[in-house]
N, C-alpha and C positions, 0 to 999 in steps of 0.2 A: 091611194094616197097618189095627189099634186106634184109634181117639182116643176121648177122652175127658177128664172134665171135673178128676176125682180123680186119684190115681194112688198106687200103696203104693208105696217100695221097703226092700228088706234089704238090709242091707252084709255080708259074708263077715263072722264074726263076730259078730257084733251077734246076740244071740236073740229084741228083738219086728222087726219091721219101723215102719218110718217113715213115719208118714202119716195118713189121707190128705193129702198137697198138693192142695191145691183152687187152682183157677182158673179163669175167667172164659170164656172160652175153649179147646175142646177142644183138645187138644194131642195129634202121635201120641208113640207107643215114643220114637221117636226127636228130637224136640222135647224131652220129657224126661229122654232121661237127659244133651240137653244142659245142663238146666234145672238138674239137679242136678248138673255138674260146674262149671259156676257156683255156685249153690253152695256147695259143699264148695269153692269158687277150685283147684281144678286140673286140670293138661289131661289126663288121664285118670283115669279109673274105678277101681279096684281088681277085679281081675280075680275073678269074682264074684259081680259084683252082680246084685242081679232085681229087676225091676219090673213091674207088674199094675195094668191101670184098676180102678176101682170096678165095681159091673154098677149 
């Protein structure tokens, strides 16, 4: 699983991706999705949310 200090997120129906979300410690995709759930204040992210690390 990839780890990165910065991630992008694209929510369904959004034209542009959000980010980069920058962190002091590397996060895995699972940890970043967990962060997004807290950030949005939801228990589950919408179907079709795409996330990817910066290079």
